[in-house]
PAVONU-977331 format. One record per residue (C-alpha): residue in three letters; z, y, x; residue number from 1. Coordinates in steps of 0.02 Angstrom, whole numbers, plus 32768, in hexadecimal, padded with zeros to 4 digits. Last residue first. Example, Ala and Ser with C-alpha at 12.3 -4.5 7.8 and 13.67 -1.06 7.14 Angstrom:
// PAVONU-977331
code | zz | yy | xx | pos
SER | 8165 | 7FCB | 82AC | 2
ALA | 8186 | 7F1F | 8267 | 1
// end
This chain:
// PAVONU-977331
code | zz | yy | xx | pos
UNK | A70E | BD01 | 5589 | 356
UNK | A7B0 | BD45 | 55E9 | 355
UNK | A80A | BD6C | 5551 | 354
UNK | A7F8 | BCD0 | 54FE | 353
UNK | A79F | BCC9 | 5450 | 352
UNK | A76F | BC05 | 546C | 351
UNK | A81B | BBE9 | 5448 | 350
UNK | A80B | BB47 | 53EE | 349
UNK | A78F | BB05 | 5445 | 348
UNK | A7D8 | BB29 | 54FA | 347
UNK | A876 | BAD2 | 54C9 | 346
UNK | A81C | BA34 | 5493 | 345
UNK | A7DA | BA2F | 5538 | 344
UNK | A87B | BA49 | 5582 | 343
UNK | A8D1 | B9B3 | 5518 | 342
UNK | A83B | B947 | 552E | 341
UNK | A845 | B945 | 55EE | 340
UNK | A7C6 | B9AE | 5644 | 339
UNK | A727 | B978 | 5696 | 338
UNK | A6DE | BA25 | 56D2 | 337
UNK | A640 | BA69 | 5668 | 336
UNK | A697 | BAE1 | 5602 | 335
UNK | A6F5 | BB2A | 5679 | 334
UNK | A64E | BB4C | 56E6 | 333
UNK | A5FF | BB98 | 564C | 332
UNK | A698 | BC11 | 5629 | 331
UNK | A6A5 | BC49 | 56ED | 330
UNK | A71B | BBE0 | 5766 | 329
UNK | A799 | BC23 | 57E0 | 328
UNK | A7D4 | BB92 | 5858 | 327
UNK | A885 | BB41 | 586B | 326
UNK | A880 | BAAE | 58EB | 325
UNK | A940 | BAB8 | 5914 | 324
UNK | A90E | BAF9 | 59C7 | 323
UNK | A8AB | BB8C | 5975 | 322
UNK | A94C | BBB0 | 590F | 321
UNK | A9BE | BBA4 | 59B4 | 320
UNK | A932 | BC09 | 5A08 | 319
UNK | A943 | BC95 | 5986 | 318
UNK | A8BE | BCAA | 5907 | 317
UNK | A893 | BD62 | 58FA | 316
UNK | A8E5 | BDD4 | 586C | 315
UNK | A8B3 | BE94 | 5891 | 314
UNK | A896 | BEA5 | 57C4 | 313
UNK | A941 | BE50 | 579C | 312
UNK | A927 | BD9C | 5749 | 311
UNK | A934 | BD9D | 5695 | 310
UNK | A9A1 | BD10 | 5652 | 309
UNK | A982 | BC9A | 55C3 | 308
UNK | AA09 | BC2D | 55A6 | 307
UNK | A9F5 | BB73 | 5564 | 306
UNK | AA7C | BB0A | 5533 | 305
UNK | AA78 | BA44 | 5546 | 304
UNK | AB03 | B9B3 | 5527 | 303
UNK | AAAD | B921 | 555C | 302
UNK | AADC | B877 | 5515 | 301
UNK | AAC1 | B7EE | 5597 | 300
UNK | AAA1 | B72B | 5580 | 299
UNK | A9F3 | B72C | 553E | 298
UNK | A9DE | B7E6 | 5522 | 297
UNK | AA1C | B859 | 549B | 296
UNK | AA04 | B915 | 54AF | 295
UNK | AA84 | B987 | 545C | 294
UNK | AA57 | BA36 | 5454 | 293
UNK | AADF | BAAA | 5457 | 292
UNK | AAAE | BB61 | 5403 | 291
UNK | AA34 | BBBC | 5474 | 290
UNK | AA72 | BC5F | 54DF | 289
UNK | A9E5 | BCEF | 54F5 | 288
UNK | A9CE | BD77 | 556C | 287
UNK | AA4F | BD73 | 55E7 | 286
UNK | AA2F | BDF1 | 5684 | 285
UNK | AA2C | BDB1 | 5723 | 284
UNK | AAA9 | BDE1 | 57B7 | 283
UNK | AB1F | BD5E | 57A7 | 282
UNK | AA9B | BCD6 | 5796 | 281
UNK | AA9C | BCA9 | 5866 | 280
UNK | AB4A | BCBB | 588F | 279
UNK | AB74 | BC43 | 57F7 | 278
UNK | AC40 | BC3B | 57B9 | 277
UNK | AC0D | BCCD | 574F | 276
UNK | AB77 | BC75 | 56FE | 275
UNK | ABDC | BBF2 | 56D6 | 274
UNK | AC5A | BC6A | 567C | 273
UNK | ABDA | BCAC | 561A | 272
UNK | AB97 | BC1D | 55E2 | 271
UNK | AC38 | BBE6 | 558C | 270
UNK | AC63 | BB44 | 55CA | 269
UNK | AC57 | BA82 | 5583 | 268
UNK | AC8F | B9FB | 55FB | 267
UNK | AC68 | B9C4 | 56B4 | 266
UNK | ABE8 | BA3B | 56CD | 265
UNK | AB22 | BA28 | 56FD | 264
UNK | AACA | BACA | 5727 | 263
UNK | AA12 | BAC4 | 571A | 262
UNK | A988 | BB4E | 5732 | 261
UNK | A8FE | BB0D | 56D1 | 260
UNK | A8AF | BA51 | 56EC | 259
UNK | A80D | BA15 | 5727 | 258
UNK | A800 | B93D | 5720 | 257
UNK | A7F0 | B8D5 | 57B6 | 256
UNK | A8A9 | B88A | 5797 | 255
UNK | A8C7 | B88F | 56DF | 254
UNK | A976 | B82C | 56E6 | 253
UNK | A9C5 | B81E | 5788 | 252
UNK | A9A1 | B801 | 5836 | 251
UNK | A99B | B8BB | 585E | 250
UNK | A8EF | B903 | 586A | 249
UNK | A8D4 | B972 | 57DE | 248
UNK | A83D | B9E1 | 57E1 | 247
UNK | A85E | BAA0 | 57E6 | 246
UNK | A84F | BB27 | 5764 | 245
UNK | A857 | BBF9 | 5769 | 244
UNK | A7E7 | BC4F | 56F0 | 243
UNK | A75B | BCC2 | 5706 | 242
UNK | A72A | BD4E | 5690 | 241
UNK | A773 | BDD6 | 5714 | 240
UNK | A822 | BD74 | 5722 | 239
UNK | A86F | BCE4 | 56C3 | 238
UNK | A905 | BC84 | 56D2 | 237
UNK | A92B | BC07 | 5649 | 236
UNK | A9CD | BBCF | 5684 | 235
UNK | A9EE | BB24 | 5635 | 234
UNK | AAAB | BAEA | 5636 | 233
UNK | AAB9 | BA3A | 562B | 232
UNK | AB67 | B9D0 | 55F9 | 231
UNK | AB62 | B91F | 5606 | 230
UNK | AB9C | B893 | 5586 | 229
UNK | AB98 | B7DE | 55CA | 228
UNK | AB76 | B755 | 5552 | 227
UNK | ABCC | B6B5 | 5568 | 226
UNK | AB4D | B635 | 55A2 | 225
UNK | AB2A | B5BC | 5501 | 224
UNK | AB8D | B53A | 54BB | 223
UNK | AB51 | B47D | 54CD | 222
UNK | AAC3 | B430 | 5474 | 221
UNK | AACE | B3A1 | 53F0 | 220
UNK | AA1B | B389 | 53A8 | 219
UNK | AA61 | B362 | 5316 | 218
UNK | AAF1 | B3A8 | 529F | 217
UNK | AA7F | B3EE | 5221 | 216
UNK | AA1D | B34D | 5204 | 215
UNK | AAB7 | B2E6 | 51FB | 214
UNK | AAA6 | B2B1 | 5145 | 213
UNK | AAC6 | B1EB | 5184 | 212
UNK | AA1A | B1AC | 5147 | 211
UNK | A9C0 | B24A | 5168 | 210
UNK | AA00 | B258 | 5217 | 209
UNK | A9D4 | B198 | 5233 | 208
UNK | A92D | B1C4 | 5208 | 207
UNK | A8CD | B11F | 51E3 | 206
UNK | A8A6 | B131 | 512A | 205
UNK | A87D | B1E3 | 5130 | 204
UNK | A814 | B1DB | 51CC | 203
UNK | A77E | B21C | 5178 | 202
UNK | A7EC | B2A8 | 5133 | 201
UNK | A7BE | B2F9 | 5082 | 200
UNK | A87B | B2EC | 503B | 199
UNK | A8B2 | B318 | 50FE | 198
UNK | A861 | B3B6 | 5101 | 197
UNK | A8CA | B408 | 5195 | 196
UNK | A93C | B48F | 5142 | 195
UNK | A980 | B4EE | 51DF | 194
UNK | A945 | B4B6 | 5289 | 193
UNK | A89B | B47F | 523C | 192
UNK | A85A | B3C7 | 5242 | 191
UNK | A7C0 | B3F8 | 51EF | 190
UNK | A75B | B47B | 5238 | 189
UNK | A79F | B49E | 52EA | 188
UNK | A7E8 | B3F4 | 530C | 187
UNK | A74B | B397 | 52B6 | 186
UNK | A6E9 | B410 | 533D | 185
UNK | A741 | B3DC | 53CE | 184
UNK | A731 | B311 | 53AB | 183
UNK | A66C | B332 | 537D | 182
UNK | A637 | B39B | 5416 | 181
UNK | A688 | B30C | 5484 | 180
UNK | A645 | B265 | 541F | 179
UNK | A5B2 | B2D0 | 542A | 178
UNK | A5A4 | B2F2 | 54DC | 177
UNK | A5EB | B24E | 54FE | 176
UNK | A567 | B1ED | 54AB | 175
UNK | A531 | B13D | 54FA | 174
UNK | A5FD | B145 | 5540 | 173
UNK | A63D | B16C | 548C | 172
UNK | A6ED | B1A8 | 54BE | 171
UNK | A777 | B157 | 5472 | 170
UNK | A7C7 | B109 | 5516 | 169
UNK | A7A0 | B1BE | 556A | 168
UNK | A803 | B20C | 54EF | 167
UNK | A8A2 | B197 | 5505 | 166
UNK | A89D | B1B2 | 55B6 | 165
UNK | A896 | B27D | 559F | 164
UNK | A907 | B273 | 551F | 163
UNK | A992 | B20B | 559B | 162
UNK | A96D | B27E | 5624 | 161
UNK | A987 | B324 | 55BD | 160
UNK | AA31 | B2D6 | 557C | 159
UNK | AA78 | B2A9 | 5626 | 158
UNK | AA3C | B34D | 5673 | 157
UNK | AAA0 | B3A7 | 55E1 | 156
UNK | AA63 | B42A | 5571 | 155
UNK | AA0E | B393 | 54E3 | 154
UNK | AAC7 | B359 | 54E2 | 153
UNK | AAC1 | B2A4 | 54AC | 152
UNK | AADA | B284 | 53E9 | 151
UNK | AA49 | B21C | 53CC | 150
UNK | AA20 | B1E7 | 531A | 149
UNK | A97C | B1A8 | 533D | 148
UNK | A913 | B209 | 52C3 | 147
UNK | A989 | B29B | 52DA | 146
UNK | A997 | B2A9 | 53A4 | 145
UNK | A8DB | B281 | 53A5 | 144
UNK | A89E | B301 | 5337 | 143
UNK | A913 | B388 | 5383 | 142
UNK | A8F5 | B369 | 542C | 141
UNK | A844 | B368 | 541D | 140
UNK | A846 | B414 | 53C2 | 139
UNK | A8B8 | B460 | 5453 | 138
UNK | A836 | B41A | 54CB | 137
UNK | A81B | B380 | 551E | 136
UNK | A756 | B362 | 5552 | 135
UNK | A742 | B2B3 | 5579 | 134
UNK | A6D7 | B260 | 560E | 133
UNK | A638 | B1E2 | 55FA | 132
UNK | A5BC | B256 | 564E | 131
UNK | A545 | B2A7 | 55DF | 130
UNK | A4EF | B31F | 565E | 129
UNK | A509 | B3BC | 5609 | 128
UNK | A581 | B389 | 5582 | 127
UNK | A5F0 | B318 | 55C9 | 126
UNK | A5F8 | B35A | 5683 | 125
UNK | A5FC | B40D | 5640 | 124
UNK | A690 | B3EA | 55CB | 123
UNK | A6F9 | B37E | 5638 | 122
UNK | A6E9 | B3FA | 56C7 | 121
UNK | A71D | B480 | 5642 | 120
UNK | A7BE | B426 | 560B | 119
UNK | A7E7 | B3D4 | 56CB | 118
UNK | A7E7 | B484 | 5703 | 117
UNK | A761 | B4FD | 5747 | 116
UNK | A790 | B5A3 | 577A | 115
UNK | A75A | B585 | 5820 | 114
UNK | A6F4 | B4EA | 5842 | 113
UNK | A742 | B441 | 5876 | 112
UNK | A751 | B40C | 57CC | 111
UNK | A6A1 | B402 | 57B6 | 110
UNK | A69E | B38A | 5842 | 109
UNK | A70E | B31B | 57F8 | 108
UNK | A6AE | B30B | 574C | 107
UNK | A615 | B2DF | 57A0 | 106
UNK | A57C | B353 | 5780 | 105
UNK | A580 | B3D2 | 580B | 104
UNK | A534 | B47D | 57C6 | 103
UNK | A48B | B4BE | 580B | 102
UNK | A486 | B55D | 5866 | 101
UNK | A450 | B50E | 5906 | 100
UNK | A4FB | B4C4 | 5903 | 99
UNK | A566 | B52A | 598F | 98
UNK | A51C | B5D8 | 597D | 97
UNK | A4F1 | B5DA | 58C6 | 96
UNK | A587 | B56F | 589A | 95
UNK | A600 | B5DF | 58F4 | 94
UNK | A5B2 | B67C | 58AD | 93
UNK | A5C4 | B63A | 57FA | 92
UNK | A660 | B5F1 | 5819 | 91
UNK | A6B3 | B6A5 | 5861 | 90
UNK | A658 | B6F6 | 57BF | 89
UNK | A6B0 | B68D | 5751 | 88
UNK | A751 | B692 | 57A3 | 87
UNK | A74C | B746 | 579D | 86
UNK | A724 | B72A | 56E0 | 85
UNK | A7AA | B6AA | 56C3 | 84
UNK | A81A | B72C | 571D | 83
UNK | A819 | B79E | 56A1 | 82
UNK | A871 | B744 | 5625 | 81
UNK | A846 | B7C2 | 5591 | 80
UNK | A7B3 | B7CC | 552E | 79
UNK | A79F | B878 | 5512 | 78
UNK | A72F | B89E | 55A1 | 77
UNK | A6D9 | B81B | 55EC | 76
UNK | A629 | B873 | 55F7 | 75
UNK | A68B | B8F5 | 5661 | 74
UNK | A6D1 | B877 | 56D1 | 73
UNK | A630 | B821 | 5701 | 72
UNK | A5F6 | B8E4 | 5720 | 71
UNK | A67D | B90A | 579D | 70
UNK | A678 | B856 | 57E3 | 69
UNK | A5C5 | B891 | 5820 | 68
UNK | A535 | B81B | 57E3 | 67
UNK | A4D8 | B79E | 5864 | 66
UNK | A53B | B706 | 5837 | 65
UNK | A519 | B733 | 5778 | 64
UNK | A468 | B745 | 579A | 63
UNK | A463 | B693 | 5807 | 62
UNK | A4AF | B640 | 5770 | 61
UNK | A428 | B66D | 56FE | 60
UNK | A40F | B6D6 | 5665 | 59
UNK | A494 | B751 | 56A9 | 58
UNK | A48A | B7E4 | 5639 | 57
UNK | A44C | B782 | 558B | 56
UNK | A4B7 | B6EC | 55C3 | 55
UNK | A55C | B74E | 55CF | 54
UNK | A533 | B7C8 | 552A | 53
UNK | A51B | B725 | 54C8 | 52
UNK | A5B2 | B6DB | 5507 | 51
UNK | A61A | B780 | 54ED | 50
UNK | A5E0 | B77A | 542D | 49
UNK | A60C | B6D6 | 5420 | 48
UNK | A6BA | B6E3 | 5463 | 47
UNK | A70A | B730 | 53C5 | 46
UNK | A6B7 | B6C2 | 533A | 45
UNK | A6E1 | B632 | 53AB | 44
UNK | A78F | B653 | 53BE | 43
UNK | A7D2 | B67A | 546D | 42
UNK | A84E | B616 | 54D2 | 41
UNK | A7BB | B5CC | 5530 | 40
UNK | A722 | B5FE | 54DA | 39
UNK | A6CD | B65B | 556A | 38
UNK | A6F8 | B5D6 | 55DB | 37
UNK | A6A6 | B55D | 5592 | 36
UNK | A614 | B5BD | 5550 | 35
UNK | A5E7 | B5FC | 55F4 | 34
UNK | A5F0 | B547 | 562D | 33
UNK | A57F | B509 | 55B3 | 32
UNK | A4FD | B598 | 55DA | 31
UNK | A509 | B55F | 569B | 30
UNK | A4FD | B4A4 | 567D | 29
UNK | A45F | B4AF | 5610 | 28
UNK | A462 | B42E | 557A | 27
UNK | A43C | B4A5 | 5501 | 26
UNK | A433 | B4BB | 5458 | 25
UNK | A4F3 | B4A5 | 544A | 24
UNK | A514 | B536 | 54A7 | 23
UNK | A4BE | B5AA | 541D | 22
UNK | A53B | B56F | 5389 | 21
UNK | A50A | B51B | 52F7 | 20
UNK | A59D | B4D6 | 5297 | 19
UNK | A5AB | B42D | 529A | 18
UNK | A5D4 | B3D2 | 51EC | 17
UNK | A559 | B343 | 51C3 | 16
UNK | A52B | B319 | 5279 | 15
UNK | A5E5 | B32E | 52AB | 14
UNK | A62C | B2AD | 5216 | 13
UNK | A5C1 | B227 | 525C | 12
UNK | A5F5 | B256 | 530E | 11
UNK | A6A5 | B248 | 52EA | 10
UNK | A68F | B1A7 | 527D | 9
UNK | A641 | B15C | 531E | 8
UNK | A6D2 | B17D | 537A | 7
UNK | A746 | B14A | 5307 | 6
UNK | A6F0 | B0AC | 52E7 | 5
UNK | A6F3 | B080 | 539F | 4
UNK | A7B5 | B08A | 53B9 | 3
UNK | A7CB | B015 | 5327 | 2
UNK | A889 | B02D | 52E9 | 1
// end
């Protein structure tokens, strides 16, 4: 199989079929970086509005570095994987403080920055600075494993190393930016996970997966981590037109995002029994209890109930609640806080809450 012909065919296909996307119209490393981070584990249709919000709100890396983390998280709200947003903010600060606001151009230097792994480093190096280093994402794994008939586990260290080396043998050294875009676009639009367009494929003669009918067996990926089920009781406590919330600080999901008073249990329980066992809630009046809501994350399944609580008129935040970070917020303040999508959806569906 002629490797040069493969790269040439891909680039020719890309020129005819590429989608018009804003980050493809620039070689600005900042905008390319924002696009790659917002699109990680996200479809283009979902990630595009977030990309546009970010570059409109923070047109340069300096403005992102100077922003409050709360504002960054608020803009990110709904994309999930909030550690990406925090790393984005930390990386911006480091580039501004240590590199005078200019991204390093080499693949190895880029990998040293917060939140930038091999994939993102390769994307910035090749697309912004035309460095000949291959970008290998899920689309690239799929194309390479099928065309070459490779059954190495793409989730393993050895598999990732093998495919990275193969992609770097294929890359067009003079047009690395076009090659990487072409490879990813071909996987996204043509060599699909299901129902790949094999009958009209530019590699129909060379593709080993097509010849041996292995399209739905490649690429090989080991099973995902077992999903953990957690049980959350969110107590929506309101008093004098204000609601009690705090930011999550634990090394857990949603760190830095605001939530209601939370009690997590090992298994499903009756809300009344949870209230009875919690000294701080015994004197409150339960107003409304939601149905159990199932919220799916990448490796977790949350079983959630919302219980609206009316606080006694004489209630003051005690020292224990203050130590935990709880504060009272007005409607306007609560709406502006960065929140998990689950709680944001609760606000939208329950805009008639008594405390509003």
